[in-house]
C-alpha positions in Angstrom: 36.5 -17.6 -31.9 39.0 -18.4 -29.0 37.5 -19.5 -26.0 38.8 -16.3 -24.4 36.5 -14.2 -27.0 33.9 -16.7 -26.3 33.6 -16.2 -22.8 33.7 -12.5 -22.9 30.7 -12.5 -25.5 28.9 -15.2 -23.4 29.6 -12.6 -20.2 28.5 -9.4 -21.8 25.3 -11.3 -22.9 24.5 -12.4 -19.5 25.2 -8.7 -18.4 22.6 -7.3 -21.2 20.2 -9.8 -19.7 20.6 -8.9 -15.9 18.4 -6.7 -14.1 20.6 -4.3 -12.0 18.9 -3.4 -8.6 19.3 -0.9 -5.9 17.5 -1.7 -2.8 16.6 1.5 -0.4 15.6 0.0 3.1 16.6 -3.2 5.0 14.1 -2.8 7.5 11.2 -5.3 7.6 10.0 -5.6 4.0 13.3 -4.7 2.5 14.8 -7.3 4.7 12.2 -9.7 3.3 13.0 -8.9 -0.2 16.6 -9.4 0.6 15.5 -12.8 1.3 13.5 -13.3 -2.1 16.4 -12.3 -4.0 18.5 -15.2 -2.5 15.8 -17.6 -4.4 15.5 -18.8 -8.1 12.9 -16.6 -9.0 15.4 -13.8 -8.7 17.9 -15.6 -10.5 18.1 -12.7 -13.2 18.5 -9.9 -10.6 21.7 -8.5 -9.2 21.8 -6.3 -6.3 24.4 -3.5 -7.0 24.0 -1.2 -4.6 25.1 2.3 -5.8 27.0 1.1 -8.7 23.8 1.0 -10.8 25.1 3.4 -13.7 28.2 1.1 -14.2 26.7 -2.1 -13.7 26.3 -2.9 -17.5 22.9 -4.1 -17.2 19.8 -3.4 -19.7 17.5 -2.7 -16.7 18.3 -0.6 -13.9 15.8 -0.5 -11.6 15.7 1.4 -7.8 13.7 -0.3 -5.2 12.2 1.9 -2.6 11.0 -0.4 0.5 10.8 2.8 2.6 8.1 5.1 4.2 10.6 8.1 3.6 8.7 11.0 2.1 12.3 12.6 1.1 13.1 9.3 -0.8 9.8 9.3 -2.6 10.2 12.8 -3.6 12.9 11.7 -5.7 11.2 8.8 -7.7 9.9 11.4 -10.6 13.6 12.7 -10.7 14.8 9.2 -10.9 12.4 8.3 -13.5 13.6 11.1 -15.8 17.1 10.1 -15.6 16.0 6.6 -17.5 15.9 4.6 -14.1 12.6 2.5 -13.5 11.2 2.7 -9.9 9.5 -0.2 -7.8 8.3 1.0 -4.6 6.3 0.2 -1.7 6.2 4.1 -0.7 3.0 5.9 -0.7 4.3 9.1 0.2 4.5 10.2 -3.7 1.7 8.9 -5.3 -0.8 9.3 -2.2 0.6 13.0 -1.6 0.0 16.1 -2.6 -1.5 16.3 -6.3 1.5 18.2 -7.4 3.6 15.4 -6.7 1.2 12.9 -8.7 1.1 14.8 -11.6 5.5 15.2 -11.6 5.5 11.5 -11.5 2.7 10.9 -14.7 5.0 13.6 -16.7 7.9 11.7 -15.7 6.3 8.7 -16.7 5.5 9.9 -20.1 9.4 9.7 -20.6 9.1 5.9 -21.0 10.1 4.9 -17.4 8.0 2.3 -15.6 7.1 2.4 -12.2 5.9 -0.5 -10.2 3.6 0.3 -7.2 1.4 -2.9 -6.6 3.1 -3.0 -2.9 1.7 0.4 -2.2 -2.0 -0.7 -2.0 -3.2 -3.9 -0.4 0.3 -5.5 -0.2 0.3 -6.7 -3.5 -3.4 -7.6 -4.1 -4.0 -6.9 -7.8 -6.2 -3.8 -7.1 -4.0 -0.8 -9.3 -3.7 -3.6 -12.1 -7.3 -4.2 -12.4 -8.3 -0.7 -12.5 -5.8 -0.2 -14.9 -6.6 -3.0 -17.2 -10.5 -2.1 -16.5 -9.8 1.5 -17.8 -7.6 0.6 -20.8 -11.1 -1.5 -21.9 -12.9 1.4 -21.7 -14.5 0.7 -17.9 -14.9 3.6 -15.4 -14.9 3.5 -11.6 -18.0 4.8 -10.3 -17.6 4.0 -6.5 -15.2 2.4 -4.3 -15.5 1.3 -0.5 -13.6 -0.8 1.3 -11.3 -2.0 4.6 -7.6 -0.9 3.4 -5.5 -1.5 6.4 -4.4 -4.8 7.7 -3.8 -3.7 11.0 -7.4 -2.0 11.6 -8.9 -4.7 9.6 -7.7 -7.1 12.4 -8.7 -4.8 15.3 -12.3 -4.5 14.3 -12.6 -8.2 13.4 -11.5 -8.8 16.6 -13.4 -6.1 18.7 -16.7 -7.8 19.7 -17.0 -5.6 23.2 -15.9 -8.6 25.3 -12.5 -7.0 25.6 -11.3 -3.6 25.9 -10.2 -1.5 22.5 -6.6 -0.8 24.3 -6.2 -4.6 25.0 -6.3 -5.4 21.5 -4.3 -2.6 20.1 -1.6 -3.7 22.7 -2.1 -7.2 21.1 -2.0 -6.1 17.4 1.2 -4.3 18.2 2.9 -7.2 20.2 2.0 -9.2 16.9 3.5 -6.5 14.7 0.2 -5.6 12.9 0.6 -1.9 13.8 3.3 0.4 13.4 5.7 0.7 16.6 3.7 4.0 17.3 -0.4 2.9 16.7 -1.2 6.4 15.8 0.0 5.8 12.5 -2.7 3.3 11.6 -5.3 4.7 14.2 -4.9 8.1 12.6 -6.5 6.8 9.1 -3.7 8.7 7.2 -2.0 6.0 5.8 -5.5 4.5 4.6 -6.3 8.1 3.0 -3.0 7.9 0.7 -4.1 4.4 -0.3 -7.7 5.7 -1.3 -5.9 8.7 -3.3 -3.9 6.1 -5.2 -6.6 4.0 -6.1 -8.8 7.3 -6.9 -6.1 9.1 -8.9 -5.1 5.4 -10.7 -8.8 5.5 -12.1 -8.9 9.4 -13.1 -10.1 11.1 -10.1 -7.7 14.2 -9.6 -8.2 14.2 -5.9 -6.1 16.6 -3.7 -4.9 15.6 -0.2 -7.5 18.4 1.6 -10.3 16.6 -0.5 -10.4 13.3 1.4 -12.3 13.5 4.6 -10.3 11.3 7.6 -12.1 10.7 10.5 -9.3 9.1 12.7 -9.5 7.5 16.2 -7.1 9.5 18.2 -8.4 12.3 20.5 -6.9 15.5 19.7 -5.4 15.4 23.4 -3.5 12.3 22.6 -1.9 13.4 19.5 0.7 15.1 20.5 2.1 13.2 22.9 5.5 10.9 22.5 4.9 7.4 21.8 5.5 6.0 25.2 3.3 8.7 26.9 0.6 7.7 24.1 0.8 4.0 24.9 0.8 4.4 28.7 -2.8 6.5 28.0 -4.2 4.0 25.5 -7.3 3.2 28.2 -8.8 6.7 27.0 -9.9 4.9 23.6 -11.5 2.5 25.5 -15.0 4.7 26.2 -15.8 6.3 23.2 -15.2 2.8 21.0 -17.5 0.8 23.5 -20.3 3.3 23.5 -19.8 3.1 19.4 -19.7 -0.4 19.4 -22.9 -1.2 21.6 -24.6 1.6 19.5 -24.0 -0.3 16.6 -24.9 -3.6 18.0 -28.0 -2.4 19.3 -28.9 -2.0 15.2 -27.7 -5.2 14.5 -24.1 -3.8 13.1 -20.9 -4.1 13.6 -18.1 -1.3 13.3 -15.4 -1.2 10.3 -12.9 1.2 9.4 -14.2 1.9 6.0 -12.3 4.1 2.9 -15.3 5.3 0.6 -15.3 7.1 -2.7 -18.5 8.2 -4.5 -19.0 9.1 -8.1 -18.8 12.8 -7.6 -15.3 12.3 -6.2 -16.2 12.8 -2.4 -14.0 10.7 -0.5 -13.9 9.5 3.1 -12.1 7.7 5.6 -13.0 7.0 9.4 -15.1 4.4 11.6 -18.7 3.2 10.2 -21.4 0.9 11.2 -22.2 -2.1 8.6 -24.7 -4.3 8.6 -24.1 -8.0 9.1 -24.5 -8.7 5.6 -22.1 -6.2 4.2 -19.0 -7.7 2.6 -16.9 -6.1 5.3 -18.6 -7.6 7.8 -17.4 -11.1 6.7 -13.4 -10.2 6.5 -10.9 -12.7 8.4 -7.8 -11.6 10.3 -5.8 -8.8 8.2 -7.6 -9.1 5.3 -8.1 -6.0 2.8 -11.1 -5.7 0.7 -11.9 -3.7 -2.4 -15.4 -3.3 -3.7 -15.3 -1.6 -7.2 -18.3 -0.5 -9.0 -18.0 0.6 -12.3 -19.8 1.3 -15.6 -19.7 -2.5 -16.3 -19.7 -4.0 -12.6 -22.7 -2.2 -11.9 -25.5 -4.4 -10.8 -22.8 -6.1 -8.2 -19.5 -4.7 -7.2 -16.3 -6.3 -8.4 -14.7 -7.6 -5.1 -10.7 -8.0 -4.6 -10.1 -9.6 -1.0 -7.0 -11.0 0.7 -4.2 -10.7 3.4 -3.5 -6.8 3.3 -0.4 -6.7 5.6 2.7 -8.8 6.1 6.5 -8.5 5.0 6.7 -11.2 2.7 3.4 -10.5 0.7 4.9 -6.7 0.5 7.9 -7.9 -0.8 6.7 -10.5 -3.6 5.0 -7.7 -4.5 8.1 -5.6 -5.0 9.9 -9.0 -6.7 7.0 -9.0 -9.2 7.2 -5.7 -10.0 10.8 -5.8 -10.5 10.6 -9.2 -12.7 7.8 -7.6 -14.9 10.3 -5.1 -16.1 12.5 -8.0 -18.0 
């Protein structure tokens, strides 16, 4: 074989072993993923943008690092067309039940869906649940703190500083969304709870999760700046709840809960100082799973549940798992 032909053959083999990816979203998480794509760990990956069909790569992946519901609604379509999808976007799997079912139907066609970054910023929650189910185990109850921002806020809140002051600090540190109501409403936690519950076999609709958010009705329709100017209105109600909890030897935590009957609830709760959620640190997430076999004592998964670097790492891990 001539040197030219040998070079072409080597090039073809290289293309066949390459994973071509299209990245949607170059914000905080997408930007962190772009940095990881420049490391040796991503050596087999090639960012091809919109040239996916013509890349010649054996594996073609669309990475959705956005929170855009319109993009999420196309995940099932992309899977049906032969692409793999890796995502941090919760809007499909944690949205309407019809979307979840469309996703499962598309996956039956052979596509793969990397969703580690949708819950716990890549903590091994969904993978653990899938492994347990494949071994014949089943989820009975679930309880935990699923929001890094709300974890930080209530780990810090001891009544010595107004809640609004802590919220301003969390926003400056980048722990909350630019409009903190995205976190305080509890809707993001509810989406994560739905993803976990559905992965565990509970076919819950969005209307089956009771969400008790922290934003008063009077503040929900305001513009972001107007809301931020009135943050002080959150202080008195939360101070009263904190004082009541303290009088009973408890602290406040923003919990997600699922029981054996499929009843799901998200909201602020009092927990005793001996409760696992009372001993969290920083932006830690915590998932306590009681299963058929982990019955006497729950299986607890805990660790940092927020941050662009760990979320981007979860995306990269899901892409590399497709090789």
